[in-house]
Structures are given as structure tokens and as C-alpha cells.
C-alpha positions in Angstrom: 59.0 111.4 121.1 62.4 111.6 119.2 62.1 114.4 116.4 64.0 112.8 112.8 66.7 115.6 112.7 66.4 118.2 110.1 69.1 117.2 108.0 67.5 114.1 107.3 64.2 115.4 105.9 64.3 116.5 102.1 62.1 117.9 99.2 62.0 116.5 96.3 65.3 117.9 94.9 66.4 116.9 91.2 69.3 114.7 93.2 66.5 113.2 95.4 64.6 112.4 92.5 67.7 110.8 90.2 68.5 108.5 93.3 64.5 107.2 92.8 64.3 106.9 89.5 68.3 104.9 89.9 66.9 102.8 92.7 63.5 102.1 90.6 65.0 100.9 87.3 68.0 99.3 88.3 66.7 97.5 91.4 63.8 96.3 89.4 66.2 94.5 87.2 68.5 93.3 89.3 65.7 90.2 89.9 66.1 89.0 86.6 69.9 89.3 86.8 70.1 87.3 90.4 68.3 84.6 88.3 70.3 84.4 85.5 73.9 84.8 87.8 73.0 81.7 89.9 72.4 79.5 87.0 76.0 78.5 87.5 77.1 80.5 90.2 76.5 80.0 93.9 74.6 81.8 95.7 76.5 83.8 98.7 79.8 83.4 96.5 78.2 85.2 94.0 76.8 88.0 96.0 80.5 88.3 97.8 81.9 88.7 94.5 79.1 91.4 93.4 79.3 93.5 96.6 83.4 92.8 96.8 84.2 94.5 93.4 81.7 97.2 93.6 82.9 97.9 97.1 86.7 98.0 96.2 86.4 100.4 93.6 83.9 102.6 95.0 86.3 102.8 98.0 89.4 103.3 96.0 88.0 106.3 93.9 87.0 107.6 97.2 90.3 107.4 98.9 92.0 108.9 95.3 89.5 111.6 95.4 90.6 112.5 99.2 88.2 110.8 101.5 89.5 109.8 105.0 89.4 106.2 106.0 86.8 104.8 107.8 87.3 104.6 111.7 87.3 101.5 113.6 83.9 102.4 115.0 82.8 103.5 111.3 83.8 99.6 110.6 82.0 98.3 113.3 78.9 100.2 111.9 79.4 99.1 108.5 79.4 95.4 109.2 76.2 95.7 110.8 74.4 97.3 108.0 76.1 94.9 105.9 74.9 91.8 107.8 71.6 93.1 107.9 71.1 94.6 104.7 73.1 92.8 102.0 73.2 89.2 103.9 69.8 89.3 105.4 68.3 91.1 102.9 70.1 90.6 99.2 71.3 87.2 100.5 67.7 85.3 101.1 66.3 86.7 98.3 69.2 85.6 96.2 68.6 82.0 98.3 64.9 82.1 97.7 65.3 82.4 93.7 66.8 79.4 93.5 62.9 77.6 94.0 61.1 81.1 93.3 60.4 83.0 90.1 62.1 86.6 90.1 58.7 88.1 90.0 57.4 86.1 92.9 60.3 87.7 95.1 60.2 90.8 93.9 56.3 90.6 94.9 57.0 89.7 98.2 59.8 92.2 98.7 57.2 94.9 98.0 56.4 94.9 101.9 59.4 96.7 102.8 57.3 100.0 103.1 55.3 98.6 105.3 58.0 97.3 107.6 59.6 100.1 107.1 57.3 102.6 108.4 56.8 100.2 111.5 60.0 99.8 112.3 60.7 103.9 111.9 57.8 104.1 115.2 60.5 102.5 117.0 62.5 105.7 117.1 60.0 108.1 117.1 59.5 108.5 113.6 55.3 108.9 112.5 53.9 107.6 109.2 50.8 109.7 107.5 47.0 108.6 106.6 48.3 109.4 103.2 51.1 107.2 103.4 49.1 104.4 105.1 46.9 104.2 102.1 49.5 104.4 99.6 51.3 101.4 100.9 47.7 99.5 101.2 47.0 100.5 97.4 50.2 99.4 96.6 49.6 95.9 98.5 47.0 95.5 96.7 48.3 96.1 93.2 50.7 93.5 94.1 48.2 91.1 95.0 46.5 91.5 91.7 49.8 91.4 89.8 50.5 88.1 91.2 47.0 86.5 91.0 47.2 82.8 90.4 51.1 83.4 90.1 52.5 82.6 93.5 54.7 79.7 93.1 57.1 79.1 95.3 58.6 76.8 97.8 57.7 76.4 101.9 61.1 77.5 102.3 61.6 80.3 100.1 58.6 82.0 101.0 60.0 82.2 104.1 63.1 83.6 102.9 61.5 86.2 101.1 59.3 86.8 104.2 62.8 87.6 106.2 64.6 89.4 103.7 62.6 92.5 103.8 62.5 92.4 107.6 66.4 92.4 107.8 66.7 94.9 105.1 63.8 97.4 106.3 65.5 97.1 109.8 69.0 97.4 108.9 67.8 100.6 106.7 66.0 102.4 109.6 69.1 101.3 112.0 71.4 102.6 109.9 70.3 106.3 110.1 71.1 106.0 114.2 74.8 104.3 113.3 78.1 106.0 113.5 78.9 105.2 109.8 81.5 106.8 107.4 80.0 110.2 105.4 78.8 110.4 102.0 79.7 107.4 100.0 82.6 106.0 102.0 79.4 104.3 104.1 78.5 102.7 100.8 82.0 101.5 100.1 82.2 100.3 103.4 79.2 98.4 103.9 79.7 96.5 100.8 83.4 95.7 101.2 81.9 94.1 104.8 79.0 92.4 103.6 81.2 90.8 100.9 83.5 89.3 104.0 80.2 88.8 106.0 78.9 86.8 102.6 82.3 84.9 101.3 81.7 83.6 105.4 77.9 82.4 105.0 79.3 80.8 101.2 82.0 79.1 103.0 80.0 77.8 105.6 77.0 76.4 103.6 79.7 74.6 101.7 78.7 76.4 98.2 80.8 74.7 95.2 82.4 76.5 92.1 81.9 75.2 89.2 82.4 76.5 85.2 80.2 79.6 84.8 78.5 80.1 81.5 79.3 83.8 79.9 75.4 85.1 80.6 76.3 84.5 84.1 79.1 86.2 84.5 77.5 89.0 82.4 74.8 89.4 85.1 77.2 89.6 87.5 79.2 92.2 86.2 75.6 93.9 85.6 74.7 93.4 89.1 78.4 95.0 90.8 78.4 97.9 88.7 74.4 99.1 88.7 73.1 97.0 91.2 75.7 96.9 93.7 77.8 100.9 92.6 75.4 103.0 91.2 71.5 101.8 92.9 73.1 100.8 96.3 74.5 104.1 96.8 71.9 105.8 95.8 69.7 103.5 98.1 71.2 104.6 101.1 71.3 108.7 100.3 67.8 108.7 100.0 67.6 106.3 104.0 69.6 109.3 104.8 67.7 112.1 103.4 64.4 111.1 103.0 61.4 109.5 105.2 61.1 105.6 105.1 58.0 105.1 103.1 59.5 107.3 100.1 62.7 106.1 100.4 61.2 102.0 100.5 58.7 103.3 97.2 61.1 101.4 95.3 59.4 98.2 96.6 56.2 98.8 94.7 57.8 99.9 91.7 61.0 97.4 90.9 57.9 94.2 90.1 57.0 96.2 87.5 60.6 96.5 85.7 60.8 92.5 86.6 57.2 91.7 84.9 58.7 94.2 81.7 61.9 92.3 81.8 60.0 88.9 82.1 57.5 89.6 79.1 59.9 91.2 77.0 62.8 89.0 77.5 61.8 86.1 79.0 58.7 85.6 76.9 55.9 85.5 79.3 52.6 87.5 78.6 51.0 89.7 80.6 46.9 89.8 81.3 44.6 92.6 81.3 44.4 92.0 85.2 48.4 92.6 85.3 48.2 95.7 83.6 45.6 97.1 85.9 48.1 95.7 88.6 50.3 97.9 87.2 48.5 101.1 87.2 47.4 100.5 91.1 50.3 99.9 91.9 52.2 103.5 90.0 48.8 104.9 92.0 50.0 103.9 95.7 53.6 104.9 95.0 52.4 108.5 93.5 50.3 108.7 97.6 53.6 107.3 98.9 56.4 109.8 97.3 54.4 113.0 97.0 55.3 115.8 99.2 52.7 116.9 101.9 53.0 120.8 102.1 56.1 120.5 100.0 58.3 118.5 102.3 59.1 114.7 102.4 60.5 114.4 105.6 58.5 112.4 108.2 56.4 113.6 110.6 58.0 113.9 114.3 
């Protein structure tokens, strides 16, 4: 059985905690942002612009700071990760949100930690008993949160199930691929992902109309905060923490999505809903809390 390199195990350092906070909050808000953006923008075309803008800005900044250009081998690896994470993961969620609410989308994506732990076993990593308990508790909380609220077409439900499979497999595979070092890896993945998403938009025959100001603001928010900031933070977590911790955002994101729905969308939350939020957070604590001070995977 192959052990995980020491460089990919990490303690709860300030950097790790900051990245967790960014991914928890910013990605939780992107479900609402996607719903607003695709109100007048084509889904795949919108995502292509989102990741092209974020990737180009990050790439230009890193080159200005002296970072080397990715090699041809690194570009190919980045394209594979971009296809799985941005095309298969984010792309399928965006398509599904045409027929499903943002809170339902966030709920289904909450199975990501379970898939991540299963895929991690393909490369010799194991999930501790406490992590399995935390994953189970988190899923129970997600079910409670959405009792009576699951409203989606069969196609949308299928896309939402396939999306975390693509995302988590790509995340685990990325740890073994020859990606560019540091943030240049995020920039290359977003740029190649943008090209692939643009191709999907053309194949699907998406048409562009006149976008509303709300959609344009949502696109700008998604590009800067959802992609440039949060995606870079997530890839840092993938490279430096265990799978269950890196994907624990999937439990907190629905909390943020629901709170945005209550605060901005005029939705209401019952007592059962607030109980569900508490259960979700309990699951996150079990997954995130370090064992013996370390949060690296067991080998």
C-alpha cells in the first residue's frame, strides 16, 4: 500500500484555516451566484468567461512575479484536471441549476467527502473511523435540511449526482499528476477548463442574448471570488490536507446557501432546518478536528 508523501500532510496551520474559511464561505455563495448569472447568460458560456477571466488574471500576475511557464506536460495534466473539476464538476452543477434550486444543488454536492474518501483508497489512503462517523453525521444533517424540499427534474438530479463524482475523482487524481507548482497550477487549470467549457458551449449550440446587470455582477463575483480566490484556496487544501478535510466544504456550503436564501431570497427556515445546520456543523467538526495534532491521511 502506497503512503502519502509527507509534504501532502499538514497541520491546522493559519494558511490551512484561512483556505478552509474561504472555501466554506465563498463557494457556499456561488450556488446563489450561479442561479443569478444563468438567468440571462448561457450556462457553459458563462462558466467559460468566468474561468477565462480568473485564469488570465492569475496567470498574468504569476508571470509578472517571475513564475515559470507551464511545460507542455503540465498543460496536458492541467487540461485533465480542468475537464473533470470545471467541466464535469462545476459545469454539470450549473446545467442542473436550470431546473433545480441552489439549495438542492448544494445538498447533493454534500456527498463529495464520501466520494473523496472512496477515491482516495484507490491510491492507498485510508479514512479513519471518526471521519466516517463525521461524514455520516454530515449527510444526516443534509437530509434533515432538505426534508420536503427536494424538487428537481430527473435530468437535473442525475447531473447533480454525476458532478461530485467528476469533481472528487479529479481532485484526488490531481495529487498524482505533474501539475505546475503552486498557484500556477490553478491558473493553468482554469485557462484550460475555460477552453473546454467554451467548446462545450459551441457543441451545445448555446445562444447569447442581452445579459441583465444582475447576471453580469454575478459573473464578476463568480470570476473573482468563486474562481480566482476560492478555487486557488481549494487546490492548496487538496495538495496539503487529507481528502475528508479538503472536501468538508460540502457540508458548510449548504448552510451558506440556505442563509443567503433566507436573507436575500425571502425564504424561511423551520426549527428542523436550524437543527439540521447544527448537525451538519457537528459532522464538520469530526472531519476537521486533527488526530494527534495532524490532519494528514493515514497510510
